N, CA, C, O and the ligand as a Tripos MOL2 file, in Angstrom:
@<TRIPOS>MOLECULE
protein
  277   275    70     0     0
PROTEIN
NO_CHARGES

@<TRIPOS>ATOM
      1 N          -5.3310  -13.2030   -9.7170 N.3       1 MET1
      2 CA         -4.0800  -13.9570   -9.8200 C.3       1 MET1
      3 C          -2.9780  -13.3020   -9.0060 C.2       1 MET1
      4 O          -2.1810  -12.5310   -9.5400 O.2       1 MET1
      5 N          -2.9310  -13.5910   -7.7760 N.am      2 PRO2
      6 CA         -1.9330  -12.9490   -6.9180 C.3       2 PRO2
      7 C          -0.5170  -13.4330   -7.2060 C.2       2 PRO2
      8 O           0.4560  -12.8120   -6.7800 O.2       2 PRO2
      9 N          -0.4070  -14.5350   -7.9230 N.am      3 GLU3
     10 CA          0.9290  -15.1060   -8.1430 C.3       3 GLU3
     11 C           1.8340  -14.1940   -8.9560 C.2       3 GLU3
     12 O           3.0240  -14.0610   -8.6710 O.2       3 GLU3
     13 N           1.2500  -13.5710   -9.9720 N.am      4 ASP4
     14 CA          2.0920  -12.6950  -10.7790 C.3       4 ASP4
     15 C           1.8540  -11.2240  -10.4460 C.2       4 ASP4
     16 O           2.0070  -10.3430  -11.2910 O.2       4 ASP4
     17 N           1.4880  -10.9940   -9.2320 N.am      5 ASP5
     18 CA          1.3270   -9.6220   -8.7830 C.3       5 ASP5
     19 C           2.6800   -9.1010   -8.3170 C.2       5 ASP5
     20 O           3.2570   -9.6320   -7.3680 O.2       5 ASP5
     21 N           3.1790   -8.0830   -8.9660 N.am      6 PRO6
     22 CA          4.4990   -7.5560   -8.6000 C.3       6 PRO6
     23 C           4.4830   -6.7630   -7.2990 C.2       6 PRO6
     24 O           5.5280   -6.3650   -6.7840 O.2       6 PRO6
     25 N           3.2920   -6.5440   -6.7830 N.am      7 HIS7
     26 CA          3.1980   -5.7120   -5.5830 C.3       7 HIS7
     27 C           3.0610   -6.5750   -4.3430 C.2       7 HIS7
     28 O           2.0040   -7.1400   -4.0620 O.2       7 HIS7
     29 N           4.1290   -6.6580   -3.6320 N.am      8 ARG8
     30 CA          4.1030   -7.3800   -2.3650 C.3       8 ARG8
     31 C           4.6190   -6.4240   -1.3050 C.2       8 ARG8
     32 O           5.7940   -6.0570   -1.2780 O.2       8 ARG8
     33 N           3.7270   -6.0480   -0.4610 N.am      9 THR9
     34 CA          4.1090   -5.0430    0.5220 C.3       9 THR9
     35 C           4.5160   -5.6860    1.8310 C.2       9 THR9
     36 O           4.0610   -6.7690    2.1970 O.2       9 THR9
     37 N           5.3690   -4.9920    2.5010 N.am     10 PHE10
     38 CA          5.7860   -5.4300    3.8230 C.3      10 PHE10
     39 C           6.2060   -4.1890    4.5880 C.2      10 PHE10
     40 O           6.4150   -3.1270    4.0030 O.2      10 PHE10
     41 N           6.3240   -4.3260    5.8640 N.am     11 THR11
     42 CA          6.7450   -3.1750    6.6460 C.3      11 THR11
     43 C           8.1350   -3.4220    7.1960 C.2      11 THR11
     44 O           8.5080   -4.5510    7.5130 O.2      11 THR11
     45 N           8.8690   -2.3780    7.2980 N.am     12 THR12
     46 CA         10.2190   -2.4890    7.8090 C.3      12 THR12
     47 C          10.4410   -1.3750    8.8250 C.2      12 THR12
     48 O           9.8320   -0.3090    8.7350 O.2      12 THR12
     49 N          11.2940   -1.6260    9.7640 N.am     13 GLU13
     50 CA         11.5220   -0.6230   10.7860 C.3      13 GLU13
     51 C          12.8340    0.0920   10.5550 C.2      13 GLU13
     52 O          13.8390   -0.4970   10.1570 O.2      13 GLU13
     53 N          12.7850    1.3580   10.8160 N.am     14 ARG14
     54 CA         13.9840    2.1700   10.6940 C.3      14 ARG14
     55 C          14.0430    3.0440   11.9260 C.2      14 ARG14
     56 O          13.3060    4.0220   12.0570 O.2      14 ARG14
     57 N          14.9250    2.6750   12.8180 N.am     15 GLY15
     58 CA         14.9660    3.4020   14.0770 C.3      15 GLY15
     59 C          13.6510    3.2240   14.8100 C.2      15 GLY15
     60 O          13.1880    2.1000   15.0050 O.2      15 GLY15
     61 N          13.0650    4.3050   15.2050 N.am     16 SER16
     62 CA         11.7850    4.2070   15.9010 C.3      16 SER16
     63 C          10.6270    4.3850   14.9430 C.2      16 SER16
     64 O           9.4750    4.5240   15.3540 O.2      16 SER16
     65 N          10.9490    4.3780   13.6550 N.am     17 PHE17
     66 CA          9.9000    4.5470   12.6600 C.3      17 PHE17
     67 C           9.6500    3.2480   11.9270 C.2      17 PHE17
     68 O          10.4620    2.3230   11.9450 O.2      17 PHE17
     69 N           8.5280    3.2140   11.3010 N.am     18 CYS18
     70 CA          8.1480    2.0600   10.5260 C.3      18 CYS18
     71 C           7.6910    2.5530    9.1680 C.2      18 CYS18
     72 O           6.9790    3.5510    9.0640 O.2      18 CYS18
     73 N           8.1010    1.8540    8.1420 N.am     19 LEU19
     74 CA          7.6180    2.2700    6.8370 C.3      19 LEU19
     75 C           7.2590    1.0710    5.9860 C.2      19 LEU19
     76 O           7.7770   -0.0320    6.1650 O.2      19 LEU19
     77 N           6.3730    1.3200    5.0730 N.am     20 ALA20
     78 CA          5.9040    0.2550    4.1970 C.3      20 ALA20
     79 C           6.7520    0.2470    2.9340 C.2      20 ALA20
     80 O           7.1490    1.2950    2.4230 O.2      20 ALA20
     81 N           7.0160   -0.9390    2.4520 N.am     21 ARG21
     82 CA          7.7430   -1.0580    1.2000 C.3      21 ARG21
     83 C           7.0280   -2.0790    0.3340 C.2      21 ARG21
     84 O           6.2220   -2.8820    0.8050 O.2      21 ARG21
     85 N           7.3510   -2.0170   -0.9410 N.am     22 CYS22
     86 CA          6.7290   -2.9450   -1.8730 C.3      22 CYS22
     87 C           7.8030   -3.5380   -2.7640 C.2      22 CYS22
     88 O           8.8350   -2.9200   -3.0240 O.2      22 CYS22
     89 N           7.5370   -4.7410   -3.2220 N.am     23 ALA23
     90 CA          8.4980   -5.4350   -4.0840 C.3      23 ALA23
     91 C           8.7200   -4.6920   -5.3980 C.2      23 ALA23
     92 O           9.7300   -4.9110   -6.0670 O.2      23 ALA23
     93 N           7.7890   -3.8180   -5.7760 N.am     24 CYS24
     94 CA          7.9370   -3.0920   -7.0310 C.3      24 CYS24
     95 C           8.9220   -1.9340   -6.8890 C.2      24 CYS24
     96 O           9.2910   -1.2980   -7.8770 O.2      24 CYS24
     97 N           9.3390   -1.6700   -5.6660 N.am     25 GLY25
     98 CA         10.3130   -0.6040   -5.4590 C.3      25 GLY25
     99 C           9.7260    0.5920   -4.7270 C.2      25 GLY25
    100 O          10.4430    1.5110   -4.3320 O.2      25 GLY25
    101 N           8.4250    0.5630   -4.5560 N.am     26 TRP26
    102 CA          7.7620    1.6610   -3.8680 C.3      26 TRP26
    103 C           8.1030    1.6520   -2.3870 C.2      26 TRP26
    104 O           8.2200    0.5970   -1.7620 O.2      26 TRP26
    105 N           8.2560    2.8320   -1.8490 N.am     27 THR27
    106 CA          8.4910    2.9620   -0.4150 C.3      27 THR27
    107 C           7.5660    4.0220    0.1500 C.2      27 THR27
    108 O           7.4370    5.1160   -0.4000 O.2      27 THR27
    109 N           6.9430    3.6880    1.2270 N.am     28 GLY28
    110 CA          6.0320    4.6440    1.8510 C.3      28 GLY28
    111 C           6.7720    5.5890    2.7790 C.2      28 GLY28
    112 O           7.9900    5.5180    2.9430 O.2      28 GLY28
    113 N           6.0080    6.4570    3.3670 N.am     29 MET29
    114 CA          6.5930    7.4060    4.2990 C.3      29 MET29
    115 C           6.9250    6.7120    5.6170 C.2      29 MET29
    116 O           6.3070    5.7140    5.9890 O.2      29 MET29
    117 N           7.9000    7.2580    6.3000 N.am     30 ALA30
    118 CA          8.2230    6.7320    7.6160 C.3      30 ALA30
    119 C           7.1290    7.1270    8.5910 C.2      30 ALA30
    120 O           6.7460    8.2930    8.6820 O.2      30 ALA30
    121 N           6.6400    6.1480    9.3110 N.am     31 ARG31
    122 CA          5.5340    6.3810   10.2420 C.3      31 ARG31
    123 C           5.9600    5.9600   11.6350 C.2      31 ARG31
    124 O           6.8490    5.1300   11.8220 O.2      31 ARG31
    125 N           5.3000    6.5540   12.5900 N.am     32 ARG32
    126 CA          5.6050    6.1420   13.9620 C.3      32 ARG32
    127 C           4.8640    4.8790   14.3290 C.2      32 ARG32
    128 O           5.2990    4.1070   15.1830 O.2      32 ARG32
    129 N           3.7360    4.6800   13.6710 N.am     33 ALA33
    130 CA          2.9250    3.5090   13.9890 C.3      33 ALA33
    131 C           2.9410    2.5460   12.8160 C.2      33 ALA33
    132 O           2.7900    2.9450   11.6610 O.2      33 ALA33
    133 N           3.1230    1.2930   13.1270 N.am     34 ARG34
    134 CA          3.1280    0.2990   12.0690 C.3      34 ARG34
    135 C           1.7760    0.2540   11.3550 C.2      34 ARG34
    136 O           1.6980   -0.0050   10.1540 O.2      34 ARG34
    137 N           0.7280    0.5090   12.1150 N.am     35 SER35
    138 CA         -0.5970    0.4910   11.5000 C.3      35 SER35
    139 C          -0.6890    1.5550   10.4060 C.2      35 SER35
    140 O          -1.3540    1.3650    9.3880 O.2      35 SER35
    141 N          -0.0150    2.6650   10.6350 N.am     36 GLN36
    142 CA         -0.0100    3.7170    9.6270 C.3      36 GLN36
    143 C           0.7500    3.2580    8.3830 C.2      36 GLN36
    144 O           0.3280    3.5080    7.2540 O.2      36 GLN36
    145 N           1.8560    2.5960    8.6070 N.am     37 ALA37
    146 CA          2.6350    2.0910    7.4850 C.3      37 ALA37
    147 C           1.8270    1.0690    6.7030 C.2      37 ALA37
    148 O           1.8860    1.0100    5.4740 O.2      37 ALA37
    149 N           1.0710    0.2670    7.4420 N.am     38 ARG38
    150 CA          0.2220   -0.7220    6.7630 C.3      38 ARG38
    151 C          -0.8410   -0.0380    5.9260 C.2      38 ARG38
    152 O          -1.1720   -0.4780    4.8250 O.2      38 ARG38
    153 N          -1.3630    1.0410    6.4690 N.am     39 THR39
    154 CA         -2.3540    1.8000    5.7210 C.3      39 THR39
    155 C          -1.7410    2.3410    4.4390 C.2      39 THR39
    156 O          -2.3810    2.3340    3.3870 O.2      39 THR39
    157 N          -0.5160    2.8030    4.5250 N.am     40 ASP40
    158 CA          0.1740    3.2770    3.3300 C.3      40 ASP40
    159 C           0.3060    2.1580    2.3140 C.2      40 ASP40
    160 O           0.1060    2.3630    1.1170 O.2      40 ASP40
    161 N           0.6420    0.9850    2.7960 N.am     41 ALA41
    162 CA          0.8010   -0.1610    1.9090 C.3      41 ALA41
    163 C          -0.5230   -0.5020    1.2450 C.2      41 ALA41
    164 O          -0.5800   -0.7580    0.0420 O.2      41 ALA41
    165 N          -1.5840   -0.5030    2.0380 N.am     42 GLU42
    166 CA         -2.9060   -0.7880    1.4910 C.3      42 GLU42
    167 C          -3.2470    0.2100    0.3980 C.2      42 GLU42
    168 O          -3.7860   -0.1410   -0.6510 O.2      42 GLU42
    169 N          -2.9240    1.4390    0.6700 N.am     43 ARG43
    170 CA         -3.2300    2.5040   -0.2680 C.3      43 ARG43
    171 C          -2.4530    2.3110   -1.5680 C.2      43 ARG43
    172 O          -2.9750    2.5030   -2.6660 O.2      43 ARG43
    173 N          -1.2120    1.9320   -1.4060 N.am     44 HIS44
    174 CA         -0.3840    1.6950   -2.5880 C.3      44 HIS44
    175 C          -0.9600    0.5440   -3.4120 C.2      44 HIS44
    176 O          -1.0510    0.6360   -4.6370 O.2      44 HIS44
    177 N          -1.3370   -0.5130   -2.7530 N.am     45 LEU45
    178 CA         -1.9060   -1.6610   -3.4580 C.3      45 LEU45
    179 C          -3.2020   -1.2870   -4.1450 C.2      45 LEU45
    180 O          -3.4560   -1.6840   -5.2820 O.2      45 LEU45
    181 N          -4.0020   -0.5360   -3.4580 N.am     46 THR46
    182 CA         -5.2680   -0.1180   -4.0460 C.3      46 THR46
    183 C          -5.0180    0.7150   -5.2920 C.2      46 THR46
    184 O          -5.6860    0.5420   -6.3120 O.2      46 THR46
    185 N          -4.0660    1.6030   -5.2030 N.am     47 ALA47
    186 CA         -3.7600    2.4600   -6.3450 C.3      47 ALA47
    187 C          -3.1510    1.6460   -7.4780 C.2      47 ALA47
    188 O          -3.4480    1.8690   -8.6510 O.2      47 ALA47
    189 N          -2.2970    0.7000   -7.1090 N.am     48 ALA48
    190 CA         -1.6010   -0.0830   -8.1200 C.3      48 ALA48
    191 C          -2.5200   -1.0730   -8.8090 C.2      48 ALA48
    192 O          -2.3940   -1.3170  -10.0090 O.2      48 ALA48
    193 N          -3.4430   -1.6400   -8.0510 N.am     49 ARG49
    194 CA         -4.3250   -2.6580   -8.6240 C.3      49 ARG49
    195 C          -5.6630   -2.1010   -9.0580 C.2      49 ARG49
    196 O          -6.4400   -2.7450   -9.7630 O.2      49 ARG49
    197 N          -5.9010   -0.8940   -8.6170 N.am     50 GLY50
    198 CA         -7.2040   -0.2920   -8.8830 C.3      50 GLY50
    199 C          -7.4760   -0.1260  -10.3570 C.2      50 GLY50
    200 O          -6.6490   -0.4510  -11.2080 O.2      50 GLY50
    201 N          -8.6320    0.3780  -10.6300 N.am     51 ALA51
    202 CA         -9.0940    0.5340  -12.0000 C.3      51 ALA51
    203 C          -8.0160    1.1520  -12.8800 C.2      51 ALA51
    204 O          -7.5420    2.2540  -12.6040 O.2      51 ALA51
    205 N          -7.6340    0.4560  -13.9210 N.am     52 PRO52
    206 CA         -6.5990    0.9710  -14.8200 C.3      52 PRO52
    207 C          -7.0820    2.2370  -15.5170 C.2      52 PRO52
    208 O          -8.2200    2.3110  -15.9820 O.2      52 PRO52
    209 N          -6.2290    3.2000  -15.5800 N.am     53 GLY53
    210 CA         -6.5980    4.4390  -16.2490 C.3      53 GLY53
    211 C          -7.3390    5.3970  -15.3580 C.2      53 GLY53
    212 O          -7.6410    6.5220  -15.7570 O.2      53 GLY53
    213 N          -7.6310    4.9650  -14.1690 N.am     54 THR54
    214 CA         -8.3410    5.8460  -13.2580 C.3      54 THR54
    215 C          -7.4500    6.1430  -12.0510 C.2      54 THR54
    216 O          -7.0600    5.2390  -11.3130 O.2      54 THR54
    217 N          -7.1550    7.3550  -11.8760 N.am     55 THR55
    218 CA         -6.3660    7.7110  -10.7130 C.3      55 THR55
    219 C          -7.2960    7.9530   -9.5380 C.2      55 THR55
    220 O          -8.3050    8.6490   -9.6500 O.2      55 THR55
    221 N          -6.9440    7.3790   -8.4450 N.am     56 SER56
    222 CA         -7.7870    7.5060   -7.2700 C.3      56 SER56
    223 C          -7.8470    8.9520   -6.7990 C.2      56 SER56
    224 O          -6.8200    9.6010   -6.5990 O.2      56 SER56
    225 N          -9.0570    9.4380   -6.6290 N.am     57 GLY57
    226 CA         -9.1870   10.8030   -6.1760 C.3      57 GLY57
    227 C          -9.4810   10.8960   -4.6950 C.2      57 GLY57
    228 O          -9.5850   11.9860   -4.1330 O.2      57 GLY57
    229 N          -9.6100    9.7560   -4.0800 N.am     58 THR58
    230 CA         -9.9490    9.7600   -2.6670 C.3      58 THR58
    231 C          -8.6970    9.9090   -1.8240 C.2      58 THR58
    232 O          -7.8570    9.0100   -1.7940 O.2      58 THR58
    233 N          -8.5690   10.9940   -1.1620 N.am     59 ALA59
    234 CA         -7.3810   11.2410   -0.3710 C.3      59 ALA59
    235 C          -7.3140   10.2980    0.8300 C.2      59 ALA59
    236 O          -6.2350    9.9050    1.2730 O.2      59 ALA59
    237 N          -8.4680    9.9540    1.3320 N.am     60 ASP60
    238 CA         -8.4980    9.0920    2.5060 C.3      60 ASP60
    239 C          -8.2310    7.6410    2.1370 C.2      60 ASP60
    240 O          -7.7610    6.8630    2.9670 O.2      60 ASP60
    241 N          -8.5250    7.2800    0.9130 N.am     61 GLY61
    242 CA         -8.1820    5.9720    0.3960 C.3      61 GLY61
    243 C          -8.7080    4.8010    1.1960 C.2      61 GLY61
    244 O          -7.9600    3.8700    1.4930 O.2      61 GLY61
    245 N          -9.9390    4.8280    1.5370 N.am     62 THR62
    246 CA        -10.4950    3.6770    2.2420 C.3      62 THR62
    247 C         -10.5970    2.5090    1.2780 C.2      62 THR62
    248 O         -11.1650    2.6420    0.1940 O.2      62 THR62
    249 N         -10.0560    1.3780    1.6650 N.am     63 ALA63
    250 CA        -10.0390    0.2250    0.7840 C.3      63 ALA63
    251 C         -11.2490   -0.6640    1.0250 C.2      63 ALA63
    252 O         -11.2840   -1.8100    0.5760 O.2      63 ALA63
    253 N         -12.2220   -0.1450    1.7200 N.am     64 ALA64
    254 CA        -13.3450   -0.9690    2.1420 C.3      64 ALA64
    255 C         -14.1440   -1.5210    0.9750 C.2      64 ALA64
    256 O         -14.6920   -2.6210    1.0480 O.2      64 ALA64
    257 N         -14.2040   -0.7540   -0.0920 N.am     65 ASP65
    258 CA        -15.0320   -1.2090   -1.1970 C.3      65 ASP65
    259 C         -14.2340   -1.9480   -2.2640 C.2      65 ASP65
    260 O         -14.6960   -2.1260   -3.3910 O.2      65 ASP65
    261 N         -13.0620   -2.3640   -1.9030 N.am     66 ARG66
    262 CA        -12.2770   -3.1260   -2.8640 C.3      66 ARG66
    263 C         -12.8560   -4.5330   -2.9470 C.2      66 ARG66
    264 O         -13.0770   -5.1670   -1.9150 O.2      66 ARG66
    265 N         -13.1000   -5.0250   -4.1390 N.am     67 PRO67
    266 CA        -13.7030   -6.3470   -4.2740 C.3      67 PRO67
    267 C         -12.7840   -7.4530   -3.7640 C.2      67 PRO67
    268 O         -11.5730   -7.4270   -3.9850 O.2      67 PRO67
    269 N         -13.3650   -8.3940   -3.0980 N.am     68 VAL68
    270 CA        -12.6040   -9.5220   -2.6010 C.3      68 VAL68
    271 C         -12.5150  -10.5610   -3.7070 C.2      68 VAL68
    272 O         -13.5240  -10.9640   -4.2860 O.2      68 VAL68
    273 N         -11.2940  -10.9850   -3.9880 N.am     69 GLU69
    274 CA        -11.1410  -11.9360   -5.0860 C.3      69 GLU69
    275 C         -10.9530  -13.3310   -4.5680 C.2      69 GLU69
    276 O         -10.8080  -14.2670   -5.3550 O.2      69 GLU69
    277 ZN          4.0360   -1.9450   -5.5650 Zn       70 ZN70
@<TRIPOS>BOND
     1     1     2 1
     2     2     3 1
     3     3     4 2
     4     3     5 am
     5     5     6 1
     6     6     7 1
     7     7     8 2
     8     7     9 am
     9     9    10 1
    10    10    11 1
    11    11    12 2
    12    11    13 am
    13    13    14 1
    14    14    15 1
    15    15    16 2
    16    15    17 am
    17    17    18 1
    18    18    19 1
    19    19    20 2
    20    19    21 am
    21    21    22 1
    22    22    23 1
    23    23    24 2
    24    23    25 am
    25    25    26 1
    26    26    27 1
    27    27    28 2
    28    27    29 am
    29    29    30 1
    30    30    31 1
    31    31    32 2
    32    31    33 am
    33    33    34 1
    34    34    35 1
    35    35    36 2
    36    35    37 am
    37    37    38 1
    38    38    39 1
    39    39    40 2
    40    39    41 am
    41    41    42 1
    42    42    43 1
    43    43    44 2
    44    43    45 am
    45    45    46 1
    46    46    47 1
    47    47    48 2
    48    47    49 am
    49    49    50 1
    50    50    51 1
    51    51    52 2
    52    51    53 am
    53    53    54 1
    54    54    55 1
    55    55    56 2
    56    55    57 am
    57    57    58 1
    58    58    59 1
    59    59    60 2
    60    59    61 am
    61    61    62 1
    62    62    63 1
    63    63    64 2
    64    63    65 am
    65    65    66 1
    66    66    67 1
    67    67    68 2
    68    67    69 am
    69    69    70 1
    70    70    71 1
    71    71    72 2
    72    71    73 am
    73    73    74 1
    74    74    75 1
    75    75    76 2
    76    75    77 am
    77    77    78 1
    78    78    79 1
    79    79    80 2
    80    79    81 am
    81    81    82 1
    82    82    83 1
    83    83    84 2
    84    83    85 am
    85    85    86 1
    86    86    87 1
    87    87    88 2
    88    87    89 am
    89    89    90 1
    90    90    91 1
    91    91    92 2
    92    91    93 am
    93    93    94 1
    94    94    95 1
    95    95    96 2
    96    95    97 am
    97    97    98 1
    98    98    99 1
    99    99   100 2
   100    99   101 am
   101   101   102 1
   102   102   103 1
   103   103   104 2
   104   103   105 am
   105   105   106 1
   106   106   107 1
   107   107   108 2
   108   107   109 am
   109   109   110 1
   110   110   111 1
   111   111   112 2
   112   111   113 am
   113   113   114 1
   114   114   115 1
   115   115   116 2
   116   115   117 am
   117   117   118 1
   118   118   119 1
   119   119   120 2
   120   119   121 am
   121   121   122 1
   122   122   123 1
   123   123   124 2
   124   123   125 am
   125   125   126 1
   126   126   127 1
   127   127   128 2
   128   127   129 am
   129   129   130 1
   130   130   131 1
   131   131   132 2
   132   131   133 am
   133   133   134 1
   134   134   135 1
   135   135   136 2
   136   135   137 am
   137   137   138 1
   138   138   139 1
   139   139   140 2
   140   139   141 am
   141   141   142 1
   142   142   143 1
   143   143   144 2
   144   143   145 am
   145   145   146 1
   146   146   147 1
   147   147   148 2
   148   147   149 am
   149   149   150 1
   150   150   151 1
   151   151   152 2
   152   151   153 am
   153   153   154 1
   154   154   155 1
   155   155   156 2
   156   155   157 am
   157   157   158 1
   158   158   159 1
   159   159   160 2
   160   159   161 am
   161   161   162 1
   162   162   163 1
   163   163   164 2
   164   163   165 am
   165   165   166 1
   166   166   167 1
   167   167   168 2
   168   167   169 am
   169   169   170 1
   170   170   171 1
   171   171   172 2
   172   171   173 am
   173   173   174 1
   174   174   175 1
   175   175   176 2
   176   175   177 am
   177   177   178 1
   178   178   179 1
   179   179   180 2
   180   179   181 am
   181   181   182 1
   182   182   183 1
   183   183   184 2
   184   183   185 am
   185   185   186 1
   186   186   187 1
   187   187   188 2
   188   187   189 am
   189   189   190 1
   190   190   191 1
   191   191   192 2
   192   191   193 am
   193   193   194 1
   194   194   195 1
   195   195   196 2
   196   195   197 am
   197   197   198 1
   198   198   199 1
   199   199   200 2
   200   199   201 am
   201   201   202 1
   202   202   203 1
   203   203   204 2
   204   203   205 am
   205   205   206 1
   206   206   207 1
   207   207   208 2
   208   207   209 am
   209   209   210 1
   210   210   211 1
   211   211   212 2
   212   211   213 am
   213   213   214 1
   214   214   215 1
   215   215   216 2
   216   215   217 am
   217   217   218 1
   218   218   219 1
   219   219   220 2
   220   219   221 am
   221   221   222 1
   222   222   223 1
   223   223   224 2
   224   223   225 am
   225   225   226 1
   226   226   227 1
   227   227   228 2
   228   227   229 am
   229   229   230 1
   230   230   231 1
   231   231   232 2
   232   231   233 am
   233   233   234 1
   234   234   235 1
   235   235   236 2
   236   235   237 am
   237   237   238 1
   238   238   239 1
   239   239   240 2
   240   239   241 am
   241   241   242 1
   242   242   243 1
   243   243   244 2
   244   243   245 am
   245   245   246 1
   246   246   247 1
   247   247   248 2
   248   247   249 am
   249   249   250 1
   250   250   251 1
   251   251   252 2
   252   251   253 am
   253   253   254 1
   254   254   255 1
   255   255   256 2
   256   255   257 am
   257   257   258 1
   258   258   259 1
   259   259   260 2
   260   259   261 am
   261   261   262 1
   262   262   263 1
   263   263   264 2
   264   263   265 am
   265   265   266 1
   266   266   267 1
   267   267   268 2
   268   267   269 am
   269   269   270 1
   270   270   271 1
   271   271   272 2
   272   271   273 am
   273   273   274 1
   274   274   275 1
   275   275   276 2
@<TRIPOS>SUBSTRUCTURE
     1 MET1         2 RESIDUE 1 A MET
     2 PRO2         6 RESIDUE 1 A PRO
     3 GLU3        10 RESIDUE 1 A GLU
     4 ASP4        14 RESIDUE 1 A ASP
     5 ASP5        18 RESIDUE 1 A ASP
     6 PRO6        22 RESIDUE 1 A PRO
     7 HIS7        26 RESIDUE 1 A HIS
     8 ARG8        30 RESIDUE 1 A ARG
     9 THR9        34 RESIDUE 1 A THR
    10 PHE10       38 RESIDUE 1 A PHE
    11 THR11       42 RESIDUE 1 A THR
    12 THR12       46 RESIDUE 1 A THR
    13 GLU13       50 RESIDUE 1 A GLU
    14 ARG14       54 RESIDUE 1 A ARG
    15 GLY15       58 RESIDUE 1 A GLY
    16 SER16       62 RESIDUE 1 A SER
    17 PHE17       66 RESIDUE 1 A PHE
    18 CYS18       70 RESIDUE 1 A CYS
    19 LEU19       74 RESIDUE 1 A LEU
    20 ALA20       78 RESIDUE 1 A ALA
    21 ARG21       82 RESIDUE 1 A ARG
    22 CYS22       86 RESIDUE 1 A CYS
    23 ALA23       90 RESIDUE 1 A ALA
    24 CYS24       94 RESIDUE 1 A CYS
    25 GLY25       98 RESIDUE 1 A GLY
    26 TRP26      102 RESIDUE 1 A TRP
    27 THR27      106 RESIDUE 1 A THR
    28 GLY28      110 RESIDUE 1 A GLY
    29 MET29      114 RESIDUE 1 A MET
    30 ALA30      118 RESIDUE 1 A ALA
    31 ARG31      122 RESIDUE 1 A ARG
    32 ARG32      126 RESIDUE 1 A ARG
    33 ALA33      130 RESIDUE 1 A ALA
    34 ARG34      134 RESIDUE 1 A ARG
    35 SER35      138 RESIDUE 1 A SER
    36 GLN36      142 RESIDUE 1 A GLN
    37 ALA37      146 RESIDUE 1 A ALA
    38 ARG38      150 RESIDUE 1 A ARG
    39 THR39      154 RESIDUE 1 A THR
    40 ASP40      158 RESIDUE 1 A ASP
    41 ALA41      162 RESIDUE 1 A ALA
    42 GLU42      166 RESIDUE 1 A GLU
    43 ARG43      170 RESIDUE 1 A ARG
    44 HIS44      174 RESIDUE 1 A HIS
    45 LEU45      178 RESIDUE 1 A LEU
    46 THR46      182 RESIDUE 1 A THR
    47 ALA47      186 RESIDUE 1 A ALA
    48 ALA48      190 RESIDUE 1 A ALA
    49 ARG49      194 RESIDUE 1 A ARG
    50 GLY50      198 RESIDUE 1 A GLY
    51 ALA51      202 RESIDUE 1 A ALA
    52 PRO52      206 RESIDUE 1 A PRO
    53 GLY53      210 RESIDUE 1 A GLY
    54 THR54      214 RESIDUE 1 A THR
    55 THR55      218 RESIDUE 1 A THR
    56 SER56      222 RESIDUE 1 A SER
    57 GLY57      226 RESIDUE 1 A GLY
    58 THR58      230 RESIDUE 1 A THR
    59 ALA59      234 RESIDUE 1 A ALA
    60 ASP60      238 RESIDUE 1 A ASP
    61 GLY61      242 RESIDUE 1 A GLY
    62 THR62      246 RESIDUE 1 A THR
    63 ALA63      250 RESIDUE 1 A ALA
    64 ALA64      254 RESIDUE 1 A ALA
    65 ASP65      258 RESIDUE 1 A ASP
    66 ARG66      262 RESIDUE 1 A ARG
    67 PRO67      266 RESIDUE 1 A PRO
    68 VAL68      270 RESIDUE 1 A VAL
    69 GLU69      274 RESIDUE 1 A GLU
    70 ZN70       277 GROUP 0 **** ****
């Protein structure tokens, strides 16, 4: 149910940097590459939507195995 998902990420530019933000108030690190900011956003979404009660231990945070809904 994406409709009531409070996490809506987008990227915004600040000077020559780009950073990911989320509607929940989360802000990612400033990145030089937008792709990096997007990766941060993906990571945030994965962590936010991921298994409840389980903190992600994967530092690399590949979202490849996230189930498609
Ligand atoms: Zn969020």
